N, C-alpha and C positions, 0 to 999 in steps of 0.2 A: 848908789841907790839899783838893787837891778829890776827894771821894767817887765811887769808882767804881759802887758800891752803889747812886748813885741812880735812881730809874725814869727819867728823861730819858738817862741814860749804859746805861741796860739796855734802850730801843728801838729799833724798827728803825723807818728810816724809806724809806719805799716806795713808789716811782712804778710804779702797778698798771698792767700791760698783760693785753693778748691771752694772753701765754707767763704768768701768774701763776696760782697753785694754791692755789684758796683753803684747802684740807686744809692747806698749811704753814702758810699765816698761823693756821690754829688751833691748830698744833702749836705753835706759838712763842705763842700767848697761852694753854695748858694750861699749859706750860713756866713760864708766869708774865711775856713776856716783853711789854711794852708795843707798841703798833702804832700809829704815823703815818704815815694811809694815802690817798694820793693818785690821786687817780681822774678826772684832769683829762684823760689820754692813754686813758680807760674811755667804753666806749658806756653809756649809761645803764641800757638794760638789765643788762649784765653787774654795773656798781656797782649797781645794785640787788640781784641776787644773792647780792654779797660781804657787801654790808652785811649783809642778811637774813640770812643764814648764821651771820656773827660775831656778830650781836647775840644769838643763840639760844647760842653757845658765851658772850657776855660775863656773859646773866643765868644760865648752869649756874657761875660761877666768882664770881659776888658783884663782878662790874665796870657798868663805865657806857661811853657811848660821847657824847664831846666833840667835835660839830662846829664845825670852827676856821672851813670857809667852805663856802660849796657843795660839793663838792667832797673837800675835807678830814675825816679823821674819824682821832680818837684812842681807842683803845680797848684801856682798860685797867683793872684792878681799882681796888675802889673805896678801896683802902690805897694803890695808886701812884697815883689821882690826887689824892692829900694829901700824897704826897711832894712838898715845895717846889720843888724843881728843875722838874720835869713841870708843878705849875701854875704858874707862873713862864712856863711854854712858853706853855703853852698862853692863857694871856691877855695874853701880849706879840703872839700872832698869830691872838687870834680876832677876825676881821670881824665890826663893829659890825652889827646888826640892825639 
């Protein structure tokens, strides 16, 4: 049976655009929701602002940031990053460096 509480099922997958609110993303992280953020449609300055701000939140909740590609990032707690479903998703979608 599929576990609805695994980190991958709880994750939000978001294409960040000009209307995005970094504070809403922060609230989601603080509530324990992993985020997969796609910055492909975002200018570099805005993307950097989001990444820096959310990195501070991640630090505060004992989490980490995983880079899937140049413009796609996973923000989650260390516990969630150990979840097998989320870990498999990351390994399957991570671009080779």
